[in-house]
N, C-alpha and C positions, 0 to 999 in steps of 0.2 A: 082087618087091620088097616088103620088109616096111616098113609104115608104123608109126611109133611114135605112140601116143596123146599128144596135146598138150593143154595147158590154158592158157588165157589169164590173165594177171595184169595188173591195172592198178596201177601203182606211182606214187603221188603223191610228188613231190619238191619240195624247196624251190627248187632251181635246176637247170636242165638242163645246166649246165656239167659236172657229173660223171656225166651219164646214160650216157656211153660205158662206164662201169665195169659197167653192167648187162649188157653183151654177153657177159660170161663166164658168166652164169647161163642164158642162152637167146637166142632170136632177137628182136631189137627190131623190132616191126611198125610202130609209129607213135609219134611224139613230138609232144605239143601244147605249143607255145611259149607260147600265151596262158594255158592253164589248168594248166601245169606237171605233166603226167603222161606216163607212158610205158606203151604196151601191149606186153607181153612174152609170148612163147610159150615154155613150159617143158615138158619131158617129164613126163608124168603120174606116173611112178614117183618122180621126185625132187621133187615139188611141195612137200611139207611141209618138207623140208630147205632148199629154196631160199627159201621164204617166211621161215623163221627167219633165214637168212643175210642176206637183203635187209633185213629189219626192223632188223638190227643196224647197218646203214650209217648214217652220221651225216647224210647229205643226204636220207634217205627220210622222208617224213611219214607215209605209210600204204600198206598193200598190201591190195588186194581181189582176190578170185578172180572171173573173168568167168563170167557165167551164160548165155553164148551157146548152149552145148550143151543147155540146159534149155528153150529156146524152140522151139516147133513151127514149122518152116520150110516146111511144105507149105501152099500157098495155093490148092489146087485148088477148095476149097469156100468160099473167102472172099467171092466176089462173088455167091453164090447168094441170100442174103437181100436184097441190094441189088437184084438183078434181079427178085425177086418183088415187092418194094415198088414198083418202077417199073411192072411189069405191072398191079398192082392200081390204081395211080393213073391209068393210061391207060384202063382198062376202065370 
């Protein structure tokens, strides 16, 4: 099975009434009613074209690209400094 590379877009809208129009550009992952934004996943190959098309829509305030893939998600060494400081405090 071939997996396509996807990129997350955060689309800020004036109102969520027209948010269903965004379904034709990609997969809607989340809609925030309180803060009026939509998290949308788009194929990485079509990213630039989709951003231009979404920006032209009248109900869109702004479009940002998600930086989730740039974050290091390995947490195996995250608690080592905390454990060392606890051991030093006990000794």
